[in-house]
C-alpha positions as CSV (number, residue, x, y, z in Angstrom):
1,X,130.4,97.3,5.0
2,X,132.0,101.6,5.9
3,X,134.1,102.1,8.0
4,X,131.3,103.7,10.0
5,X,129.5,100.5,9.9
6,X,132.5,98.5,10.9
7,X,133.0,101.2,14.7
8,X,129.6,100.5,14.9
9,X,129.5,96.7,14.7
10,X,132.1,96.4,16.8
11,X,131.3,98.8,19.8
12,X,128.8,97.3,22.5
13,X,125.6,98.3,23.0
14,X,123.7,100.2,26.0
15,X,122.0,97.1,27.0
16,X,125.1,95.0,27.0
17,X,127.5,97.8,29.0
18,X,124.1,97.8,31.5
19,X,124.6,93.9,31.6
20,X,128.3,94.1,32.3
21,X,129.9,97.2,32.6
22,X,133.6,95.1,31.7
23,X,132.0,94.7,28.2
24,X,132.7,98.9,28.1
25,X,136.1,98.8,29.4
26,X,135.3,99.9,33.0
27,X,136.6,97.3,35.6
28,X,133.8,97.1,38.5
29,X,134.7,99.8,41.6
30,X,133.8,98.7,45.2
31,X,130.8,100.3,46.8
32,X,133.1,102.8,49.8
33,X,131.0,104.3,52.7
34,X,131.5,108.4,52.6
35,X,134.2,109.6,55.1
36,X,133.5,109.4,58.3
37,X,135.9,109.7,61.2
38,X,136.6,105.9,61.3
39,X,138.0,107.1,57.9
40,X,140.8,109.0,58.5
41,X,143.5,109.4,55.4
42,X,146.6,107.6,55.4
43,X,145.1,105.0,58.6
44,X,143.6,102.2,58.7
45,X,140.0,102.0,57.8
46,X,138.1,101.6,61.3
47,X,135.4,98.8,61.5
48,X,132.5,100.6,63.0
49,X,131.7,97.5,64.9
50,X,135.1,97.4,66.6
51,X,135.1,101.8,67.3
52,X,131.5,101.0,69.3
53,X,132.7,98.7,70.5
54,X,136.1,101.2,71.9
55,X,133.6,103.8,72.6
56,X,132.0,101.5,75.3
57,X,135.0,100.6,76.5
58,X,135.8,103.7,78.2
59,X,132.3,104.7,79.5
60,X,131.5,104.7,83.4
61,X,127.9,106.1,82.3
62,X,125.2,104.4,80.1
63,X,126.1,105.5,75.9
64,X,122.7,106.1,74.2
65,X,122.2,105.4,70.4
66,X,122.7,109.5,69.5
67,X,125.7,109.7,71.5
68,X,127.4,107.2,70.1
69,X,126.0,107.4,66.0
70,X,127.3,111.6,66.6
71,X,130.3,109.8,67.6
72,X,131.1,108.2,64.9
73,X,128.9,109.9,62.7
74,X,127.1,107.1,61.4
75,X,123.3,107.2,61.4
76,X,121.3,105.6,63.9
77,X,119.9,102.5,62.8
78,X,123.5,101.5,61.6
79,X,124.8,101.6,65.4
80,X,121.9,100.2,66.9
81,X,122.4,97.1,63.9
82,X,126.6,97.0,64.9
83,X,124.8,97.3,68.6
84,X,122.7,94.0,68.5
85,X,125.9,92.0,66.2
86,X,128.5,93.3,69.4
87,X,125.7,91.6,71.3
88,X,125.5,88.0,69.6
89,X,129.0,88.1,69.7
90,X,129.9,88.5,73.1
91,X,126.8,86.2,73.8
92,X,128.7,83.5,72.0
93,X,127.0,84.0,68.5
94,X,128.6,84.9,65.1
95,X,131.2,87.4,65.6
96,X,130.8,90.8,65.4
97,X,132.1,92.9,61.6
98,X,130.8,95.6,60.1
99,X,129.8,94.1,56.9
100,X,131.7,95.2,53.9
101,X,131.6,96.2,50.4
102,X,135.0,96.9,49.6
103,X,136.5,94.2,51.1
104,X,135.5,90.7,50.0
105,X,136.0,87.7,51.0
106,X,137.3,89.2,54.8
107,X,134.2,88.6,56.3
108,X,135.0,86.9,59.9
109,X,134.1,83.3,60.4
110,X,130.9,82.0,61.7
111,X,130.6,80.6,65.7
112,X,132.3,82.3,68.9
113,X,132.7,81.6,72.6
114,X,131.0,83.0,75.5
115,X,132.5,86.0,76.9
116,X,132.2,86.7,80.8
117,X,131.4,90.3,79.8
118,X,128.0,91.6,78.1
119,X,126.3,94.8,76.5
120,X,123.2,95.8,78.7
121,X,120.8,98.3,78.1
122,X,120.7,100.3,80.9
123,X,118.4,103.9,81.1
124,X,118.4,104.8,77.9
125,X,121.9,103.3,77.3
126,X,124.6,100.7,76.6
127,X,127.2,99.9,78.8
128,X,129.7,96.4,79.7
129,X,129.0,94.4,82.6
130,X,130.0,91.2,83.9
131,X,127.8,88.6,83.7
132,X,125.9,88.0,87.1
133,X,127.1,85.0,87.8
134,X,131.2,85.9,88.2
135,X,129.8,88.7,91.2
136,X,130.6,86.5,93.8
137,X,134.0,86.2,92.3
138,X,134.6,89.6,91.2
139,X,133.4,91.2,94.9
140,X,135.6,88.2,96.7
141,X,138.9,89.1,94.1
142,X,138.4,93.2,94.6
143,X,137.4,93.4,98.1
144,X,140.6,90.9,98.7
145,X,143.0,93.4,97.1
146,X,142.1,97.1,98.8
147,X,142.9,98.1,101.8
148,X,140.4,98.5,104.8
149,X,141.5,102.3,105.4
150,X,138.8,104.9,102.9
151,X,141.0,108.0,101.8
152,X,139.9,111.7,103.5
153,X,138.1,111.9,99.2
154,X,136.3,108.4,98.9
155,X,134.8,109.3,103.1
156,X,133.6,112.4,101.9
157,X,132.1,111.3,98.4
158,X,130.4,108.4,100.8
159,X,128.9,111.1,103.0
160,X,127.5,112.8,99.8
161,X,125.9,110.1,98.5
162,X,125.0,108.5,102.5
163,X,122.3,111.7,103.1
164,X,122.1,113.1,99.3
165,X,121.3,109.2,97.9
166,X,119.5,108.6,95.4
167,X,122.3,110.9,93.9
168,X,124.3,111.1,90.4
169,X,127.7,111.0,89.5
170,X,127.5,114.6,88.3
171,X,125.6,115.6,91.8
172,X,128.7,114.1,93.5
173,X,130.8,116.2,92.1
174,X,128.8,119.8,91.4
175,X,128.7,119.0,95.4
176,X,132.4,118.3,96.1
177,X,133.6,120.7,93.2
178,X,135.9,117.8,92.2
179,X,135.9,114.3,89.9
180,X,134.6,112.1,92.1
181,X,134.9,109.0,88.9
182,X,137.3,106.9,90.6
183,X,136.5,107.9,94.3
184,X,133.0,106.2,93.1
185,X,134.5,103.5,91.4
186,X,136.6,102.8,94.7
187,X,133.2,103.2,96.8
188,X,131.5,100.7,94.6
189,X,133.9,98.0,94.3
190,X,134.1,97.9,98.2
191,X,130.4,96.6,98.2
192,X,129.7,100.0,100.0
193,X,127.2,101.9,97.0
194,X,125.5,100.4,94.4
195,X,123.3,101.7,91.7
196,X,119.8,101.6,92.4
197,X,118.4,103.6,90.3
198,X,118.7,106.2,86.5
199,X,117.7,109.4,86.0
200,X,114.2,109.7,83.9
201,X,115.4,113.0,82.2
202,X,119.2,112.2,81.6
203,X,119.9,108.6,82.3
204,X,122.5,109.0,84.3
205,X,123.3,106.1,87.5
206,X,122.2,107.6,90.6
207,X,124.3,105.7,93.6
208,X,122.3,105.3,97.1
209,X,124.4,103.3,99.9
210,X,124.3,99.4,101.0
211,X,123.6,97.2,103.7
212,X,127.5,96.6,104.0
213,X,128.1,100.7,104.8
214,X,125.0,100.2,108.0
215,X,126.7,96.6,108.6
216,X,130.4,99.1,108.8
217,X,128.5,101.8,110.9
218,X,126.6,99.8,113.3
219,X,123.2,101.3,112.2
220,X,120.1,99.9,111.6
221,X,118.9,102.4,109.3
222,X,120.2,104.6,106.8
223,X,117.7,107.7,108.9
224,X,119.8,106.1,111.9
225,X,122.8,109.2,110.6
226,X,123.1,111.9,112.4
227,X,122.0,115.0,111.3
228,X,123.3,116.7,108.0
229,X,126.0,119.5,107.9
230,X,124.1,122.6,106.7
231,X,127.5,122.8,104.7
232,X,125.2,121.1,102.2
233,X,122.3,121.8,100.1
234,X,119.0,120.8,101.4
235,X,120.9,120.3,104.8
236,X,119.7,123.1,107.0
237,X,116.7,121.3,107.7
238,X,117.9,118.8,110.1
239,X,120.8,121.0,111.2
240,X,118.2,123.0,112.8
241,X,116.7,119.9,114.7
242,X,119.9,119.2,116.4
243,X,119.5,122.7,118.3
244,X,116.6,122.6,119.0
């Protein structure tokens, strides 16, 4: 047998290489996802589920799949699957965690506890909510920790909502020309306003007043409020009636 024959006899065939890459001296490499905002050089790789969880945690409005997918630069299908895992996790099913192909053996164990909060789809988006069985507890706790006097900013915001309801947070901010996020949260926590609907075009939450406000004002209906000031858009008609 000549040297060429010996070399050919010792080399793996194409079929052998395809069946066993190690036979060709090529070690198997784990599949790694394409770099995204979750993969920052020099930083630990972020899990997709935890990233979605963080974005939803700080959100004041329901977050749509398109917006979330753009934030993490992942396909909508992956984000949808991630939310499904989070929902199952919070409901006490299998813990969430993005399936990894580059970290075998690190998958979380099955099982979990049912959380006091849940992910709820509202107005075309997703948002955290406390479970309904804790509503009374949370309401009592919030009311017990708040003072009875509202700030001037809160009173002005409440007036806008009362007269212009149903109204979104962005519309309130446009009328008052200031950020109203914290004030709306305060009024909501006091039980003076509530979520009544969502905008069909934007998915934004629309707010309205509650029966508690009517009780505090001593009126039977929102229609019993004095005519609206002409300083607000659409209020001229009520002002003119008041002058007649």
